[in-house]
DODREN-353063 format. One record per residue: x, y, z of N, C-alpha, C in turn. Coordinates in steps of 0.2 Angstrom, whole numbers, padded with zeros to 4 digits, always signed. Last residue first. Layout:
REM DODREN-353063
XYZXYZXYZ...
//
This chain:
REM DODREN-353063
+0732+0255+0278+0735+0255+0273+0735+0249+0268+0719+0265+0286+0725+0260+0283+0724+0258+0279+0722+0282+0288+0719+0277+0283+0722+0270+0283+0724+0290+0301+0725+0289+0294+0723+0284+0292+0712+0302+0308+0716+0295+0310+0720+0294+0303+0714+0320+0311+0714+0313+0309+0715+0309+0308+0724+0327+0323+0723+0326+0317+0721+0320+0316+0713+0335+0337+0718+0328+0335+0719+0330+0326+0714+0354+0340+0711+0348+0339+0717+0341+0336+0724+0357+0356+0723+0357+0349+0720+0352+0346+0711+0365+0368+0716+0358+0366+0717+0359+0359+0715+0380+0376+0711+0375+0372+0714+0369+0368+0717+0384+0393+0718+0385+0384+0718+0381+0381+0706+0399+0399+0710+0391+0397+0710+0390+0391+0713+0415+0402+0707+0410+0397+0711+0406+0395+0719+0420+0417+0718+0419+0410+0715+0413+0406+0706+0427+0429+0714+0423+0428+0713+0424+0420+0697+0438+0431+0694+0428+0430+0701+0423+0428+0701+0450+0432+0698+0446+0438+0698+0440+0436+0706+0459+0422+0710+0455+0425+0707+0449+0431+0697+0468+0416+0700+0469+0422+0704+0465+0426+0691+0459+0405+0693+0465+0405+0698+0467+0411+0683+0451+0416+0688+0448+0410+0694+0454+0409+0672+0461+0421+0680+0457+0426+0683+0455+0422+0667+0462+0410+0668+0469+0412+0677+0467+0417+0660+0453+0408+0667+0454+0401+0669+0461+0406+0652+0449+0419+0659+0444+0418+0660+0445+0412+0644+0458+0415+0648+0460+0421+0652+0456+0421+0638+0455+0404+0640+0459+0403+0647+0463+0408+0631+0444+0409+0636+0441+0403+0639+0448+0403+0620+0450+0418+0626+0445+0420+0633+0445+0416+0614+0456+0408+0618+0460+0415+0624+0457+0415+0608+0445+0401+0611+0451+0399+0615+0454+0405+0600+0439+0413+0607+0436+0412+0612+0442+0407+0600+0449+0428+0599+0446+0421+0602+0445+0417+0606+0447+0443+0608+0451+0438+0604+0445+0434+0608+0449+0462+0602+0446+0458+0605+0450+0453+0627+0446+0471+0619+0448+0469+0617+0446+0463+0636+0443+0484+0634+0439+0481+0626+0445+0476+0643+0445+0495+0646+0445+0488+0641+0444+0483+0636+0445+0505+0637+0452+0505+0641+0451+0497+0633+0431+0507+0629+0435+0507+0632+0442+0504+0646+0422+0498+0645+0424+0504+0636+0429+0503+0659+0415+0494+0651+0413+0490+0647+0416+0496+0672+0427+0487+0668+0423+0493+0662+0422+0491+0685+0427+0478+0678+0431+0479+0676+0425+0485+0696+0424+0469+0697+0423+0477+0689+0427+0481+0695+0427+0458+0699+0434+0459+0699+0433+0467+0686+0418+0454+0693+0415+0452+0696+0421+0454+0673+0422+0461+0676+0419+0462+0683+0414+0459+0672+0440+0458+0672+0435+0456+0677+0428+0459+0663+0451+0470+0671+0449+0468+0673+0441+0465+0651+0447+0466+0654+0453+0465+0661+0454+0463+0644+0434+0457+0649+0437+0463+0651+0441+0462+0626+0433+0453+0634+0434+0452+0639+0437+0457+0613+0423+0450+0615+0426+0456+0623+0426+0454+0600+0428+0439+0607+0426+0441+0610+0429+0444+0584+0426+0435+0591+0431+0436+0593+0425+0439+0571+0427+0427+0578+0422+0423+0582+0426+0427+0563+0440+0434+0562+0435+0431+0569+0431+0429+0565+0453+0434+0562+0451+0444+0565+0442+0437+0570+0468+0427+0569+0461+0428+0569+0459+0433+0572+0483+0429+0567+0481+0433+0566+0472+0430+0585+0492+0427+0584+0485+0425+0581+0483+0427+0590+0505+0434+0586+0506+0427+0584+0498+0424+0604+0496+0437+0604+0504+0440+0596+0502+0431+0607+0481+0443+0610+0486+0437+0605+0492+0439+0601+0469+0448+0603+0476+0453+0607+0481+0450+0584+0463+0446+0594+0463+0445+0594+0470+0447+0576+0458+0458+0576+0462+0455+0584+0461+0450+0568+0451+0474+0573+0453+0472+0573+0455+0465+0559+0455+0489+0560+0451+0483+0566+0453+0476+0558+0462+0498+0550+0463+0494+0553+0458+0487+0563+0472+0507+0562+0463+0508+0558+0462+0504+0566+0484+0513+0558+0480+0511+0559+0474+0510+0575+0488+0517+0574+0488+0522+0567+0484+0520+0586+0474+0509+0583+0480+0516+0581+0486+0514+0583+0469+0494+0588+0470+0498+0583+0476+0505+0578+0448+0492+0579+0458+0490+0584+0460+0496+0575+0437+0497+0573+0442+0498+0574+0448+0496+0588+0429+0492+0580+0428+0486+0574+0434+0490+0597+0429+0502+0596+0433+0497+0588+0433+0489+0589+0420+0510+0589+0428+0512+0593+0432+0508+0588+0408+0502+0583+0411+0505+0585+0418+0508+0602+0406+0500+0598+0408+0495+0590+0412+0498+0606+0402+0514+0609+0408+0512+0605+0409+0504+0601+0391+0515+0599+0398+0522+0603+0403+0516+0595+0380+0503+0600+0383+0507+0598+0390+0510+0578+0372+0507+0584+0375+0502+0589+0378+0507+0570+0360+0511+0572+0365+0515+0577+0367+0511+0551+0356+0514+0556+0359+0507+0560+0365+0512+0545+0352+0523+0548+0347+0522+0555+0350+0517+0544+0365+0539+0540+0360+0532+0546+0355+0531+0550+0379+0539+0547+0375+0542+0543+0373+0538+0566+0388+0541+0561+0383+0536+0558+0379+0537+0571+0405+0547+0568+0399+0548+0565+0393+0544+0583+0414+0548+0580+0411+0543+0577+0405+0545+0585+0429+0560+0582+0423+0558+0578+0421+0549+0587+0442+0557+0588+0440+0565+0589+0430+0562+0595+0453+0544+0590+0447+0545+0592+0443+0553+0599+0470+0549+0597+0464+0547+0594+0459+0548+0586+0482+0553+0595+0481+0551+0596+0476+0546+0576+0477+0556+0575+0483+0551+0581+0485+0549+0576+0465+0564+0574+0471+0565+0576+0475+0563+0565+0449+0556+0572+0453+0557+0571+0457+0560+0562+0433+0551+0563+0438+0555+0569+0444+0555+0556+0424+0540+0562+0427+0541+0558+0433+0546+0549+0410+0537+0548+0412+0540+0554+0417+0541+0543+0400+0523+0549+0401+0526+0546+0408+0529+0532+0386+0518+0533+0393+0521+0540+0395+0524+0527+0372+0515+0532+0377+0511+0534+0384+0513+0518+0370+0525+0525+0364+0522+0529+0369+0519+0510+0379+0535+0509+0378+0528+0512+0373+0527+0507+0385+0547+0504+0375+0545+0506+0377+0539+0510+0396+0549+0517+0393+0549+0513+0384+0549+0502+0404+0544+0504+0401+0535+0507+0397+0539+0495+0409+0555+0492+0406+0552+0495+0401+0547+0508+0419+0556+0506+0414+0562+0502+0409+0557+0500+0429+0546+0508+0427+0548+0508+0420+0549+0487+0434+0551+0487+0430+0547+0496+0424+0542+0493+0441+0561+0488+0434+0564+0488+0428+0557+0499+0452+0556+0504+0444+0559+0501+0438+0561+0491+0454+0542+0492+0456+0547+0498+0449+0550+0504+0458+0528+0498+0455+0529+0498+0454+0536+0508+0468+0510+0507+0467+0517+0502+0462+0518+0515+0459+0496+0513+0463+0499+0511+0463+0509+0520+0447+0489+0513+0448+0489+0510+0455+0492+0533+0448+0487+0532+0447+0481+0523+0449+0482+0534+0441+0505+0537+0444+0497+0535+0441+0490+0522+0447+0513+0525+0441+0509+0527+0444+0505+0527+0456+0529+0523+0455+0522+0526+0450+0520+0526+0468+0539+0525+0460+0538+0521+0457+0534+0537+0480+0547+0536+0475+0543+0532+0468+0544+0534+0496+0557+0534+0489+0555+0534+0487+0550+0526+0506+0555+0535+0506+0551+0536+0499+0554+0518+0507+0569+0520+0509+0563+0527+0508+0563+0517+0490+0576+0519+0496+0576+0518+0500+0569+0508+0474+0572+0514+0476+0570+0512+0484+0573+0508+0458+0581+0504+0465+0578+0511+0470+0577+0514+0449+0590+0507+0449+0586+0502+0453+0583+0524+0452+0598+0517+0452+0600+0510+0454+0598+0531+0444+0589+0531+0441+0595+0526+0445+0599+0530+0449+0578+0530+0444+0578+0529+0440+0584+0536+0463+0581+0527+0462+0579+0527+0456+0579+0550+0460+0585+0544+0464+0589+0537+0461+0586+0553+0457+0571+0555+0454+0577+0549+0453+0582+0543+0460+0556+0549+0462+0561+0548+0457+0568+0544+0447+0543+0542+0449+0549+0545+0455+0554+0539+0443+0529+0545+0442+0531+0541+0448+0538+0537+0426+0522+0534+0428+0527+0540+0432+0529+0538+0416+0506+0542+0418+0511+0536+0426+0515+0532+0400+0500+0529+0407+0502+0535+0412+0507+0543+0391+0488+0539+0393+0495+0537+0398+0496+0539+0378+0476+0542+0384+0477+0537+0388+0484+0542+0361+0469+0541+0366+0475+0543+0372+0475+0540+0358+0452+0546+0358+0459+0541+0364+0464+0533+0347+0445+0533+0353+0444+0538+0354+0451+0521+0335+0437+0531+0337+0438+0527+0345+0439+0511+0319+0432+0512+0328+0434+0520+0328+0437+0517+0313+0417+0516+0312+0422+0516+0318+0425+0507+0313+0402+0513+0312+0404+0513+0314+0414+0496+0328+0394+0500+0321+0394+0508+0319+0399+0487+0338+0408+0491+0334+0401+0494+0328+0403+0485+0340+0420+0479+0338+0416+0482+0339+0410+0491+0345+0431+0491+0337+0431+0486+0337+0425+0495+0358+0437+0489+0355+0437+0489+0347+0435+0506+0358+0430+0508+0358+0437+0500+0356+0441+0506+0357+0416+0508+0352+0419+0508+0353+0428+0499+0367+0411+0495+0360+0413+0501+0358+0418+0508+0378+0416+0501+0378+0422+0497+0371+0420+0518+0374+0408+0519+0374+0415+0512+0373+0419+0512+0380+0395+0514+0371+0397+0514+0371+0403+0508+0393+0399+0504+0389+0398+0505+0382+0397+0526+0395+0398+0523+0397+0406+0517+0392+0405+0529+0394+0386+0531+0389+0391+0527+0389+0397+0522+0406+0380+0518+0398+0378+0521+0393+0383+0529+0417+0390+0520+0415+0389+0519+0407+0385+0542+0415+0382+0539+0413+0389+0532+0411+0392+0539+0409+0365+0540+0416+0369+0537+0413+0377+0550+0397+0355+0546+0398+0357+0543+0406+0363+0561+0391+0352+0561+0397+0349+0553+0402+0352+0566+0374+0353+0561+0380+0355+0563+0388+0354+0578+0366+0355+0580+0372+0351+0572+0376+0349+0581+0360+0364+0577+0358+0360+0576+0359+0354+0582+0368+0375+0589+0362+0374+0586+0360+0369+0571+0376+0376+0575+0378+0371+0581+0374+0368+0565+0366+0383+0561+0366+0376+0565+0370+0374+0572+0366+0395+0571+0360+0391+0569+0360+0385+0569+0379+0400+0576+0376+0398+0577+0372+0393+0555+0379+0401+0558+0382+0395+0564+0380+0395+0553+0370+0410+0551+0369+0404+0553+0373+0399+0560+0378+0422+0561+0371+0418+0559+0368+0413+0551+0392+0420+0559+0391+0419+0563+0381+0417+0538+0382+0425+0539+0390+0417+0549+0388+0415+0540+0382+0439+0542+0377+0431+0541+0380+0425+0544+0394+0445+0552+0388+0443+0547+0383+0439+0531+0400+0440+0538+0403+0439+0545+0398+0437+0522+0391+0449+0520+0390+0441+0528+0394+0437+0527+0392+0463+0529+0386+0458+0529+0386+0450+0523+0407+0463+0532+0405+0463+0533+0398+0458+0509+0406+0461+0513+0409+0457+0520+0408+0453+0507+0401+0473+0505+0397+0465+0508+0402+0461+0511+0409+0482+0515+0402+0481+0511+0397+0475+0504+0420+0480+0509+0420+0477+0515+0415+0477+0490+0417+0481+0492+0417+0475+0500+0418+0473+0489+0416+0498+0488+0409+0493+0489+0411+0486+0492+0427+0501+0494+0420+0504+0493+0416+0501+0486+0436+0492+0491+0435+0494+0495+0428+0497+0473+0433+0484+0474+0433+0490+0481+0432+0490+0468+0432+0467+0471+0428+0474+0473+0433+0478+0458+0435+0452+0463+0437+0457+0463+0433+0465+0458+0430+0435+0458+0432+0442+0461+0434+0445+0455+0423+0418+0457+0427+0423+0456+0428+0431+0457+0414+0405+0459+0413+0411+0462+0423+0414+0451+0406+0390+0454+0410+0395+0452+0411+0401+0453+0392+0377+0450+0395+0384+0457+0400+0388+0449+0397+0362+0458+0396+0366+0452+0398+0373+0442+0400+0351+0442+0392+0355+0444+0392+0358+0444+0411+0345+0449+0404+0340+0447+0398+0345+0437+0419+0353+0434+0417+0347+0438+0412+0342+0438+0412+0368+0439+0417+0365+0436+0413+0357+0428+0406+0383+0432+0403+0378+0431+0411+0374+0434+0408+0401+0427+0408+0396+0432+0405+0388+0433+0410+0418+0435+0408+0413+0431+0406+0407+0438+0419+0433+0435+0418+0428+0436+0414+0422+0439+0419+0451+0443+0417+0445+0437+0417+0440+0443+0429+0465+0441+0428+0457+0442+0423+0455+0443+0441+0480+0444+0436+0478+0440+0434+0471+0439+0453+0488+0440+0454+0479+0442+0448+0476+0438+0448+0501+0431+0449+0493+0431+0450+0489+0453+0447+0501+0447+0444+0503+0441+0443+0498+0455+0461+0501+0458+0455+0496+0453+0450+0499+0448+0467+0513+0446+0468+0504+0448+0464+0499+0454+0460+0521+0447+0459+0523+0445+0463+0515+0467+0467+0520+0465+0457+0521+0456+0458+0518+0465+0479+0524+0466+0475+0515+0467+0472+0517+0459+0478+0539+0457+0480+0531+0460+0478+0527+0473+0476+0543+0467+0468+0545+0461+0473+0536+0482+0484+0539+0485+0478+0536+0477+0475+0537+0480+0500+0534+0477+0498+0539+0479+0489+0536+0487+0510+0521+0482+0504+0520+0482+0500+0530+0500+0511+0514+0496+0516+0518+0489+0515+0524+0507+0499+0509+0509+0502+0519+0503+0507+0519+0497+0500+0496+0497+0496+0503+0500+0498+0510+0506+0512+0493+0498+0513+0494+0497+0506+0502+0519+0506+0493+0519+0513+0498+0508+0514+0498+0519+0497+0484+0521+0494+0492+0519+0502+0495+0515+0505+0472+0510+0498+0477+0512+0499+0480+0525+0511+0470+0520+0514+0470+0515+0511+0474+0535+0502+0467+0535+0507+0473+0528+0512+0474+0527+0496+0454+0530+0492+0462+0531+0496+0469+0529+0508+0445+0523+0503+0449+0523+0499+0455+0543+0509+0444+0540+0512+0448+0532+0511+0450+0547+0497+0442+0550+0497+0447+0545+0504+0449+0540+0498+0428+0538+0492+0432+0541+0493+0440+0547+0509+0421+0538+0507+0423+0538+0504+0428+0562+0511+0427+0558+0511+0422+0552+0511+0425+0570+0526+0432+0569+0519+0433+0565+0518+0429+0575+0538+0433+0581+0534+0434+0578+0527+0434+0563+0545+0436+0567+0549+0430+0574+0543+0429+0556+0539+0444+0554+0539+0436+0560+0540+0433+0561+0544+0456+0561+0538+0456+0560+0539+0446+0559+0556+0455+0563+0557+0456+0565+0550+0452+0544+0556+0458+0546+0560+0451+0552+0557+0450+0542+0550+0469+0541+0547+0465+0543+0548+0459+0549+0561+0479+0552+0553+0479+0551+0549+0472+0539+0571+0475+0545+0571+0473+0548+0565+0473+0526+0562+0479+0527+0566+0473+0533+0567+0471+0523+0562+0493+0525+0559+0490+0529+0559+0483+0516+0569+0501+0521+0570+0501+0526+0563+0497+0502+0555+0504+0502+0563+0505+0511+0565+0506+0496+0542+0497+0503+0543+0502+0504+0550+0500+0486+0543+0487+0486+0540+0495+0488+0540+0499+0490+0554+0481+0485+0556+0481+0484+0553+0489+0503+0548+0477+0504+0558+0479+0496+0553+0483+0498+0536+0470+0500+0537+0474+0504+0542+0478+0492+0545+0457+0486+0540+0460+0492+0539+0468+0503+0551+0452+0497+0554+0454+0494+0549+0459+0512+0539+0448+0512+0548+0452+0507+0549+0457+0500+0532+0439+0505+0529+0446+0506+0533+0449+0500+0542+0431+0496+0539+0433+0496+0535+0440+0514+0545+0424+0510+0552+0429+0504+0549+0433+0516+0535+0419+0522+0536+0423+0519+0539+0427+0506+0535+0409+0506+0529+0413+0510+0530+0420+0513+0546+0401+0505+0545+0406+0502+0540+0410+0530+0549+0405+0521+0547+0401+0517+0546+0404+0537+0564+0409+0532+0557+0409+0529+0555+0404+0544+0572+0401+0548+0570+0406+0544+0562+0408+0538+0582+0393+0539+0576+0390+0543+0573+0394+0533+0594+0401+0540+0596+0396+0541+0586+0393+0522+0588+0404+0520+0596+0398+0528+0593+0395+0526+0581+0414+0521+0578+0410+0521+0583+0402+0530+0591+0423+0535+0586+0420+0531+0583+0416+0521+0599+0427+0523+0601+0423+0529+0596+0422+0513+0585+0434+0509+0592+0428+0513+0596+0423+0522+0587+0443+0521+0580+0439+0517+0584+0433+0521+0596+0452+0527+0595+0448+0526+0589+0441+0506+0598+0455+0508+0601+0448+0516+0602+0446+0495+0588+0456+0501+0589+0458+0505+0592+0453+0481+0592+0455+0484+0590+0461+0489+0588+0460+0482+0593+0442+0480+0598+0443+0482+0600+0453+0481+0578+0438+0486+0583+0435+0486+0587+0440+0468+0574+0433+0469+0572+0443+0477+0577+0442+0466+0574+0421+0461+0578+0426+0464+0578+0432+0476+0565+0415+0475+0574+0416+0472+0577+0420+0469+0553+0421+0476+0557+0421+0477+0566+0423+0460+0552+0411+0458+0553+0421+0464+0557+0423+0465+0551+0400+0459+0557+0402+0459+0560+0411+0471+0539+0403+0474+0548+0399+0469+0552+0402+0461+0533+0404+0466+0530+0409+0470+0539+0408+0451+0532+0394+0447+0532+0398+0453+0536+0403+0462+0527+0383+0460+0534+0384+0456+0537+0390+0461+0515+0388+0469+0518+0388+0464+0527+0387+0450+0509+0389+0452+0512+0392+0457+0513+0393+0447+0511+0373+0443+0517+0377+0446+0514+0383+0462+0512+0366+0459+0506+0368+0454+0511+0369+0468+0521+0353+0471+0515+0357+0463+0512+0358+0472+0529+0342+0469+0521+0337+0471+0518+0346+0463+0542+0343+0473+0540+0343+0473+0533+0343+0451+0543+0340+0456+0546+0338+0461+0545+0337+0445+0533+0348+0445+0530+0339+0452+0533+0336+0446+0539+0360+0451+0531+0357+0451+0532+0351+0441+0547+0360+0448+0550+0358+0451+0542+0358+0426+0544+0360+0429+0545+0354+0439+0547+0352+0425+0535+0369+0424+0532+0363+0428+0537+0357+0428+0545+0380+0433+0541+0379+0433+0539+0372+0415+0554+0377+0423+0557+0374+0429+0552+0373+0400+0544+0371+0406+0546+0377+0410+0550+0373+0394+0548+0359+0391+0550+0367+0397+0550+0371+0401+0554+0345+0402+0550+0351+0398+0552+0355+0399+0566+0335+0395+0559+0332+0398+0552+0340+0406+0578+0336+0410+0572+0332+0405+0565+0332+0400+0584+0345+0398+0586+0337+0402+0580+0332+0403+0575+0356+0397+0574+0353+0396+0578+0346+0414+0582+0357+0414+0575+0355+0406+0572+0353+0413+0596+0362+0419+0591+0354+0416+0586+0355+0408+0598+0374+0404+0595+0367+0407+0594+0363+0417+0604+0382+0412+0608+0377+0409+0607+0374+0423+0595+0389+0419+0600+0394+0414+0603+0389+0429+0589+0377+0423+0587+0381+0418+0591+0386+0441+0598+0376+0435+0597+0370+0430+0594+0374+0448+0598+0389+0444+0604+0388+0439+0602+0379+0448+0584+0388+0447+0587+0391+0444+0590+0391+0459+0584+0376+0451+0580+0373+0448+0581+0380+0468+0593+0380+0465+0596+0376+0457+0590+0374+0474+0583+0388+0472+0590+0390+0467+0592+0387+0480+0572+0379+0473+0571+0384+0472+0578+0387+0487+0580+0371+0482+0578+0370+0476+0575+0373+0496+0585+0380+0492+0588+0379+0487+0588+0376+0501+0570+0384+0500+0573+0391+0495+0581+0389+0506+0566+0367+0500+0563+0373+0499+0567+0379+0515+0577+0367+0511+0576+0365+0507+0572+0366+0525+0572+0379+0523+0578+0378+0518+0578+0375+0528+0560+0373+0524+0560+0380+0521+0567+0381+0534+0562+0360+0530+0557+0360+0525+0558+0367+0544+0570+0364+0541+0573+0362+0533+0571+0360+0553+0559+0371+0550+0564+0375+0545+0568+0372+0555+0551+0359+0551+0549+0367+0548+0553+0372+0563+0559+0349+0556+0562+0349+0551+0554+0353+0571+0561+0357+0571+0566+0356+0563+0565+0357+0577+0547+0358+0575+0553+0362+0572+0558+0364+0579+0545+0342+0574+0540+0349+0572+0545+0353+0590+0554+0338+0584+0554+0339+0577+0551+0342+0600+0549+0347+0597+0556+0348+0590+0557+0347+0603+0536+0343+0601+0537+0345+0597+0546+0348+0603+0543+0327+0599+0537+0327+0596+0538+0334+0615+0549+0330+0612+0553+0326+0606+0548+0328+0624+0535+0331+0624+0539+0336+0619+0545+0335+0624+0531+0318+0618+0526+0324+0620+0530+0330+0618+0542+0305+0623+0537+0310+0619+0534+0316+0604+0540+0293+0609+0544+0300+0612+0539+0299+0597+0534+0282+0600+0540+0281+0604+0542+0287+0589+0524+0287+0596+0523+0283+0600+0528+0283+0578+0533+0292+0583+0531+0297+0591+0528+0296+0569+0545+0284+0573+0540+0282+0578+0536+0288+0556+0554+0284+0564+0553+0289+0565+0544+0286+0544+0558+0280+0550+0558+0275+0557+0555+0278+0533+0560+0290+0534+0554+0283+0541+0553+0281+0543+0569+0299+0542+0562+0303+0539+0558+0295+0540+0580+0291+0545+0579+0293+0546+0573+0294+0522+0579+0292+0528+0580+0287+0536+0578+0287+0524+0582+0307+0521+0576+0304+0524+0575+0297+0529+0596+0309+0534+0587+0311+0530+0584+0308+0519+0601+0303+0526+0603+0303+0529+0596+0303+0508+0598+0311+0507+0594+0304+0513+0595+0300+0514+0605+0324+0510+0599+0323+0510+0594+0317+0513+0617+0319+0520+0614+0320+0518+0608+0318+0500+0622+0317+0505+0621+0311+0510+0618+0313+0493+0618+0328+0493+0613+0324+0498+0614+0316+0501+0630+0336+0503+0623+0337+0500+0618+0332+0495+0639+0329+0501+0642+0328+0507+0633+0331+0482+0638+0334+0485+0640+0326+0491+0638+0324+0483+0640+0346+0481+0634+0343+0482+0634+0338+0487+0654+0351+0494+0647+0350+0488+0641+0348
//
């Protein structure tokens, strides 16, 4: 088998070297991309499994490497961390046979498999649902659901103690002299911070693009952080942003949750009810109480009082209420979203909770074009005829 596999691998490599995308049609190019993506995932899984076997037989040492992950990283052109994660996923896959089969068939990437295997280990019985999610959504959505399930499996008080112990902030200078930052903050501290940073980044980005800037969002986020800290030139600016705590009504009243009840920070994960109550002293807290089927109360505590409708919309869908993302299938975007009227205003659609959905700009634009094609936006506005140039004086 090994000889046949090697022969096929080298034959495929030779064909790829000769491949010229300019010689195929657009539809054929789509088919090639999809086939190669599946082949790439299958190859990555087989490579990781072969690396495990080579390591067990000491093959990496005969190649001059003390650690198998160092050898795999050098061979595959990846980082040592990525190589170690790939081998760990391949090693743990035996406990998840359906995931192993999907990897071998090229239906899962190693990154997707790692999330599914880790979640199945912490949440027994979740493998099938996570595999189904991976088939229809991107890696970001899979990460979010895996994290939600794993955090829900941990007792809230214990999770909060772990988060407190794990908080850290480090900074250093890199080889170019840039100041680098890395850290971890508990959700009740980190979420309002990143919410403010994201809101200020949006403001900075709009202003920069209006002036013709083509820089990427991370560059504008760096400017936004400087603006929020007040360490750059000019006055300190930055919009306020809220911390949103979602809690089952019964849990909030009794002071603790029962199995299946929610108490979490939107975008930050579960917290004890006692922490949710303590956060009530924060001037920028919104407390959202619900009974699992509908939102009971949106209480704005403090100075900043945005529209209640926007508060409810930004929570995301029930039952998780863990923040909004683009509603289009397979789109994982959480930033730069716009609320779109499902039934357009031009067609009589109301501005209501049931008629508004978050969409990213590309999908919002596509939805608008579909509405236009369906005749829901009314006639195109007539453009005024250009005025003739003034006649020169006699």
